[in-house]
Every structure is written in C-alpha cells, then in structure tokens.
N, C-alpha and C positions, 0 to 999 in steps of 0.2 A: 631499210633504206635510205642512204643519205643521198637524196637527188641535189642535181645541178641547179644551180639560180637559173630563172627562168623569165624574160619580158614576154608578154605576151597581151594583148584586147581583153580587157576588162568584160566580166560577164557578171549579169544580174547576181547570182551567187556570191559574185565577190562584194557585194556591198557593204555587207556588216565588216568586211575586214578594212574595207575604204572608211569605214564611218569611224572605227574603232581608233585608225590613226588621226583622223581630220578633231576626230573630240580630245584626243590628247596634245593636238598641236595648238587647238582651241583654249583650252584648259592651261597651259603650263609652257607658251612660246608667243612670241609678237610675229611669228610667219604671217598668221591671219588676224585681220582685226576682225573675226568673228568674235563675238563673247558668249554666246548661248549655244550650248551641244546641240548636235543635229540627232536627228532620229533616224532609223534603217528607211522610215517612209518619205522623210525630207529628201534623204541622200537618194533613195529607189526615182523621184522625180528629177534631181538632178541627174541619175545617172541616164535617164533617158531621153537627157539633151542633147547627151554626146553620138554624134553621128559619123556616118564615114568621113564628113566633112571637119569635124570638131571630134578628134581619137581621143581615149580614156587607154592609159595602158598600166597594168601591174607588173611589180615585181614580185615573183612566188618563188618560195623554197619547201620542201616537204608540206607542200598543201598550206602554208602560211604566207598569208600576204605581206612582204615586208616595207614595200611602197607605192606608191603611185604618183601617174603624171597623167596631166591632161592639158587638151586645149579646149578651151570654154568660149562661147560666142564673146566679142567685146561688146554688142550691140545690138540690139532689137531693130536698127534701122537697117535695112538694108544695104546702104552705102557701104557698110563694114562687115558684111559679107564674107568678105576677104581676110580678115581681121580677128586674131584669136589673142587672148590673155592667156600663157600658160600658168601651170601649177605644177607645184611638185613638192612632195611631202615624204617622208621615211619615218617608220617604225622608229621610237626613239633606242629602242635594244639593237637595232641594225644599221645606226647613224657609223659616218666613219667608215665605211668599208666599200668604197665603190659603188653604192649599191645609186644613189642621185646620179650619179657621171654615166652610170649606163643607162638611168630610166631618159635622163633631160637627150641623152643623143639619139637617142630610140623614137621620143616623142617629135623633137625636131624633125628626123626624116618623114616621122607620120604626117606630120603638119604639109612636110613640103609636098608631100606624094597625094596628099588631101586635097589640094590647090589652094591653100592658105597662100598669100601674099603677103601677110606682115603678120609679127607675134609680139605682143605687148606684154611687160614684168612689170609686176609692182613689188618691191623688196625694201621689207622695212630695214630703217637704220640697225646698225649691228650685225646684221645678217650677213657680214662678208665671205662665208662658204659658198652661199647663194648666188652672190654678184661674181664671185668665181667661176663658180660655175657655168654660170650664164654667159660669161667671158669667153670661156673655153669653147662654146659651140657659135660665136660670133655674134652674141648681142654687142649692143652700144649703148654707152649711157645717153641720154636724152636730157634726162632733167632730176631736178630732185624738188619734190613736192616737201616744204617746209611746214610742220607743226601739223599737220592733215588727220593725224590720228591718236586716239589716247587709248592705252589699255596698260593695265598693273599701274596704272597710278603715275603713268610715264605719259608725256606727249612727244609724238614719235615722227621723224622726217620718214618719207618714202621713196626710194630711188626710183626713176622709171626707166627703163632699158628697151631697148627693142632689136627687133631681128627682121632684116627684108631679106625673103629670098630672090635670088636673082636668075 
C-alpha cells in the first residue's frame, strides 16, 4: 500500500535514516561543512539534544525517511537559549519534489510553538534552492561570511540568514 507523505516528530528509530541522509550530504555536497561521516551512535547523541524547545522533524513515506529538519541550540551560553540554528536535508532520490518546502514550513512553525525567538541559518554559496526556501518562510539575509569554509578543494562563502518570530 502506498502511504501518504507524513511530517512528524522524529523518534530514536529514525536515527539510521537521518544519519544516512546526512552522510550523503557530507560526502557529496557543500550543504554541510562536516567532512567525516557520522555513526549511528554519534547521531543518537545529537538526537538526544533535541528537546521540545529544539524540535527535530522527519518526512516519512512508506516507512522511509525522505528528509529531516531540525532546530539546534545555537550556543551553550544561556543568553542564546531562545536562538536556534535550522538544518534541512533531503534524501537525494527525493529532492525537487516539494519535501523541503513542507519540512521547512513545519519546522519553522514548530520553532515558534516551542518558544524560540530567533532562528539562524548558514547556507553555503551555490545553494540557491535553500536560500529561496528560507526566504519563502520569512528569513532575511543578514550577512555574507567570505571564504570561511573549504570543501572539495573549494574555498566557499556562507550566507547568513535570520528569522525573528514576532
């Protein structure tokens, strides 16, 4: 039976699917500046950092994780407790199907409900689709960090975007 796409809160059972999607991004894209693949154990620790305040959502269809989105603590300094960094990753087979749009809309809503005040996003140059998705949900450009990362032998800029809940 072909199930409908579902966006829901992630569970610990979703960690292998989340990890596979993130590892693909590490190995094949500049969407993350991580360069070493993650283990299930590492991602389980990361999963446990996502509380009600910092939600983690997955897009699921036919019991397959197609993508995920999260709000992660921006800093461990308590003055930043109401600020998070957003992340959004889609399985390569399921990109350009509207899943990113659904996930970003839902994670932004979840962040507001959780009491966050500010959400930051770092987007590597060349990722215009991500910039577009962020703009569509209310993020604005706040700066460009020049030549701050190196991946695949390329020195890359990073766009800083911000959403302030009103």
